[in-house]
N, C-alpha and C positions, 0 to 999 in steps of 0.2 A: 773567785769573788765576783758576784754579779753587781755591776755598777748600774744604779737605777736613777732615772729622772722621773720625778713626780710632777704632773701637770694638773692642777685643780685650782679653781678660783676661790675656794673657801680655805682660809688660813687654818681653821680648826681641823678640817679634813686632812690637810697636808701634815699638820702637827701630829694627828693621830696615827697617820700612816708611817711617819718617821719614827714614832715611838714603837709601832708594831715591828718594823724591820730592824729596829735597834735591839730586839730580843733574839734575833737569829744571827748566826755567824757567817753565813754565805751570801748575804745581800747587804749592800752598802748604798744608802741614799746619798748621792754626790751632788745633786742639784734639785731645785724646785722651780716651778713656773706657775704664774697665776693667770696667764692668758696665752693665746696662740703665738703672739709675737715673741713673748719671753721664751716660749718653748722652742721656737725656731732659732732664737739667738743662743740658747743653751746648747742646742745640737750643733750649731756652727762653731762654738768655742770649745767644746769638749766632746769626748767619746763616751758612749753608754752601751750597755748590753741589753737594756729593756727600757721602754717608755711606758709608764703607767699613766693613762690619759683619761681625763674626764671629757665627756662629749660636749657639755654645755658650759662654755666659758665666754667672756667678753671678746668681741672682735672675731678674728678668724678662729673657727672651732669646728667641731663635729666632723662630718664626712669630708668636708673640704680640707680641714687641717690634716686628717689622716692621709688623704691623697697627696697633699703637699709633702708630708714627711716621707711617705712611701716612695714618692718620685725621686727624692734626693738621697734617701738612705734605705734602699730597697731591702737590705739584709737586716735592718734593725727591727726587732720585734716590738710591735705596738700592742699593749694590753689595755683594753678599754675598761674603765671602772665607772659605771654610769647609773643614774637613777632610773633610766628607761629600760623596760623589759619587753617592749613590743617586738615581736618577731621581725617585722619589716625593718625596724631600726637596727636590730642585731645583724641582719643579713646585709644591710647597706654598709655597716661598719666593716664587716668581714670582706665584703666585695671591694671596698676601697683600699684594703691592704692591712687591716688589723689582724694580728695573729691570735688574739683571744678576746673574750668578752665576759665581764663580770657585772653583776647588778649590786649596787651599793646596799649594804645591810647584810651581806653574806658574812660568814665567819672569817675572822682574821687569818686563821690557818689556811683557808681556801685561797685567800689572796696571795699568801706567801707561796703556796704550792703552785698557783697559776703562774706567778713570776718565774719560778724555777722551771716550770714546764715550757713556757714559750722561749726561755733562754736557751733551751736545748734544740730549738728548731721545730718543736711540735706546736699544735694548736690546742687552745683551751676554750671551750664554750660550755657554760652551765646548761643543765638539762632544763630548757625552757619549753613551754607548750608550743608545738609546731603544727598548726592546723593545716598548713599547706605543705606539699612535697618539697624536699630540699632543693636548693639551686643546682644547676647542672654540674658545677665543680665541687659538690659536697664531698665526694670521695677523694678528690685531689687535696682538699683541705685536711681531711683526716689523715690521708696517707702521705704525710711529709716524709723526708728521709728517715727521721727518727721513728715515725709511725710505721713505715714500711719494715724497718728492722724489728720492731716489736711484733708486728704481724707475723714475720717469718719465724721468730722464736716461739710464738704461740702455736704456729702450725707444727713446730717440732715437738710440741707437748710440754714445753717448759712452763712452770708455774710463775705467777706474777712476781713472787719474791726472788726466784732465780733470775728472772729477766732483769729486775731492778739491780741485782748484784752484778750481773754481767755488763750492763750498760752504765753502771755508776750513777744511777738516779734513785730517787725515793720510790718506794713501793706504791705510794698514793698516786704518783704520776703515771705509773703503768696501769693501775686500776682505773684511773680516769680515762685513759686512752681506750681501754677495753669497753668501758661504758659508752663512749662516743661511737665506737664501731657498732656495738649492739644496737644503739638507738638509730643509727643511720641505716642499718640493715632492716630494722623493723619498719621504719618510715618508707624505705624503698619498696619493701614488699607490699605495704599498704597502697602505695602509689600505683604499683603494677596491677592492682585489682580494680582500679578506677575504669569506668567505661571509656573505650577508645573509639572516637567518632570515625576515624579513618577505616576501622575494621567493621563499621556499621553498627557498633554496639552503642545504644543510647542516642543515635542520630535521629533526625526527623525525616 
């Protein structure tokens, strides 16, 4: 059972999320918080497997709150659910310690799958437009211990369904990881084709 803390300042959003997770058997919402202080108090008084976190809340919030949580509970997966889809904001949240990022308005099924995914130790990031090359640690984020194992099984020629059965996860989780790897590879190859001033290409 995945014990979930929902942190969002909108009561209607928290209610909707609680109803969503009430429809699945493996996720239990055990606490809610409406701001950063309540979030930290909940973490201090109870244990959770995942924090589903809104970026914009009253008081302490955003990247600062992610950094505070990550500093105290380094192994606790933080999954951001935010209205912001800008690449810079997504990268800052991940750089601060978030394990995943979702944009509000996505399907409820993807929210549930993302919670399950980060609970395994993997990362989850929606396929957002990325006009700039990925950060230096992009591959480290994709290749978590879980991701490394998936990559090894893919190299052995196993299909996504077989990998999901062997690792005890849902097939959608494996397929999402494969999509992340493919996207990172394509972005990395595109970055390699950019002019390199040190090599004299494109310099003045």
